[in-house]
C-alpha positions in Angstrom: 44.5 51.3 26.1 47.3 53.5 27.3 46.7 55.5 30.5 46.4 59.2 29.8 45.6 60.6 33.2 44.9 59.9 36.8 42.0 61.1 39.0 43.4 63.4 41.7 40.6 65.4 43.4 41.1 64.8 47.1 44.8 64.4 47.1 47.5 66.0 45.0 50.6 64.5 43.6 53.6 66.9 43.8 56.3 66.4 41.3 59.9 67.4 40.9 61.0 69.4 37.9 61.5 67.3 34.7 59.4 64.3 35.8 57.0 62.6 33.4 53.6 62.1 35.0 49.9 61.5 34.2 47.7 64.5 33.4 45.2 65.3 36.2 41.6 64.0 35.8 38.5 64.8 37.9 36.1 62.2 39.1 34.2 62.2 35.8 37.3 61.2 34.0 37.7 64.6 32.4 41.0 66.3 31.9 41.2 69.2 34.4 41.3 72.3 32.3 39.0 74.7 34.4 40.6 77.7 36.0 42.6 77.2 39.2 40.1 79.1 41.4 37.1 77.0 40.3 39.0 73.7 40.6 40.0 74.6 44.2 36.3 75.0 45.0 35.6 71.6 43.4 38.4 70.1 45.4 37.1 71.5 48.7 40.1 73.8 49.3 38.4 77.2 49.3 37.0 78.7 52.5 35.0 81.7 53.5 35.0 83.9 56.7 31.9 86.0 57.1 31.2 89.1 59.2 27.6 90.1 59.9 24.4 88.2 58.9 21.0 89.1 57.5 19.9 92.3 59.2 22.7 92.3 61.8 25.7 94.4 60.6 28.9 94.5 62.7 30.5 97.8 63.7 33.8 98.8 62.2 36.9 99.5 64.2 38.4 102.9 64.8 40.4 104.4 62.0 42.3 101.7 60.2 45.7 100.9 61.8 48.2 98.0 61.6 47.2 96.8 65.0 43.5 96.7 64.3 41.5 94.2 62.2 38.0 93.2 61.3 39.0 89.8 60.0 42.3 88.1 60.8 43.6 84.8 59.3 46.9 83.3 60.5 48.3 80.6 58.2 50.4 77.8 59.8 53.6 75.9 58.9 53.1 73.3 56.1 50.4 75.1 54.3 50.0 77.8 51.6 47.2 80.3 51.9 46.0 82.4 49.0 43.5 85.2 49.5 40.9 85.0 46.7 38.3 87.7 47.4 37.1 90.3 49.9 33.8 92.1 50.0 32.5 94.8 52.4 29.2 96.6 52.3 28.4 99.6 54.5 25.1 99.2 56.3 24.8 102.5 58.2 27.0 105.6 58.2 26.4 107.1 61.6 28.5 110.3 61.7 31.9 108.6 60.9 34.6 110.2 58.9 37.3 108.5 56.8 35.5 105.2 56.4 38.0 102.9 54.8 38.7 99.2 54.1 41.9 97.4 53.2 43.1 93.8 52.7 46.7 93.2 53.8 49.1 90.2 53.6 52.0 89.8 56.1 54.6 87.5 54.9 56.7 87.5 58.1 54.6 86.3 61.0 51.3 85.3 62.6 49.6 88.6 63.7 46.6 87.7 65.9 47.1 89.0 69.5 43.8 89.3 71.3 40.1 90.2 71.0 37.5 89.4 68.5 35.6 86.1 68.2 37.2 82.8 67.0 35.8 81.7 63.7 35.7 78.4 61.9 36.0 79.1 58.1 33.3 77.4 56.1 34.3 75.2 53.2 32.7 76.3 50.0 32.1 72.6 49.1 29.2 71.8 51.4 30.2 68.3 52.2 33.3 69.8 54.0 35.9 67.3 52.9 38.6 69.3 54.8 38.9 72.1 57.3 41.1 75.2 57.3 44.2 75.0 59.4 45.3 78.1 61.3 43.9 80.8 63.6 40.9 82.8 62.5 39.1 85.7 64.2 36.4 88.3 63.4 35.0 91.3 65.1 35.4 95.0 65.9 38.0 94.6 68.6 40.7 92.3 67.1 44.2 93.4 68.2 47.1 92.4 65.9 50.8 92.4 66.5 52.6 95.2 64.7 53.0 94.5 61.0 56.3 93.4 59.3 58.0 96.4 57.8 57.1 97.1 54.1 57.7 95.3 51.7 57.1 92.4 54.1 53.6 93.7 54.6 51.7 94.0 51.4 48.5 96.1 50.9 46.7 94.2 48.2 43.8 96.6 47.8 42.0 99.4 49.7 38.9 101.5 49.4 37.6 104.7 50.9 33.9 104.8 51.4 33.7 108.4 52.5 35.8 111.2 53.8 33.2 113.5 55.5 30.7 112.8 58.3 27.2 112.1 57.2 24.2 110.6 59.0 22.9 108.8 55.9 24.1 107.8 52.5 24.0 110.3 49.7 23.6 109.9 45.9 26.8 108.6 44.4 28.1 107.0 47.6 30.0 103.8 46.9 28.5 101.6 49.6 30.0 98.2 48.4 33.6 97.3 47.7 34.9 94.0 46.3 38.4 92.8 45.6 39.0 89.6 43.6 42.0 87.6 42.6 40.2 86.7 39.4 41.0 90.2 38.1 43.7 91.5 40.5 47.0 90.1 41.6 47.1 88.3 44.9 49.8 86.8 47.1 50.7 83.3 48.3 51.4 83.0 52.0 53.8 80.0 52.4 54.1 78.7 56.0 53.5 81.2 58.8 51.9 84.5 57.7 48.7 86.5 58.0 46.0 88.0 55.9 43.8 90.6 57.5 40.9 92.8 56.5 40.6 96.2 58.0 37.4 98.2 58.1 37.5 101.3 60.2 36.4 104.9 60.5 37.3 107.9 62.5 35.0 109.9 64.8 32.4 107.1 65.0 31.9 103.5 63.9 30.1 102.5 60.8 28.2 99.2 60.5 28.8 96.8 57.7 28.8 93.2 56.3 31.8 91.5 54.8 33.6 88.3 53.9 37.0 87.0 53.0 37.6 83.9 50.9 40.9 82.0 50.6 42.4 78.9 49.2 44.5 76.7 51.4 46.8 74.0 50.0 49.6 71.8 51.3 52.8 73.7 51.0 54.2 71.0 48.7 51.6 71.8 46.1 53.1 75.3 45.7 56.9 74.9 46.3 
């Protein structure tokens, strides 16, 4: 019987243009036809960074700025990092104004400078077949290096939770925000670069919960 495919779940074969090769199979011998994002989870190449837990929200930063971040992820040489989703939920308003969130990709450099708490991204495959490679931080006091000038710095998405000060939420307030590469364009960071999530407010901090998910692949799987 002729070979029709080859199982490639833990390691990828990277081909040059015009080469004839086997179709990719999963461990059950099925032709891989699921969407890219789901297959990356199956392969153990999707990771999550989480801010806040259960009933313990984390304060925002001051008003969003290129040198402040709530989550920072620096990719490293030899890998490609693809942001896949970001979610932020406001837990308490305080009296803050201009409560905003943004996810930004910097194609030019690693951005982490100081502050925050080092974080080990969790693999979304629970047997943890591999770990994320890079520098990852969370917290209200992350200081970043100045961003690469636009268009080298890309704002993938942003949200404004409120403009005016209020002590509590009001009817119609949009307390949760989610961005997803399944329905919006994303970016691929090849070699050194950064993706950061900003969650900030003027006047006073707001508290919130959030997460960032991303795919990380060997560079050769993308270029």
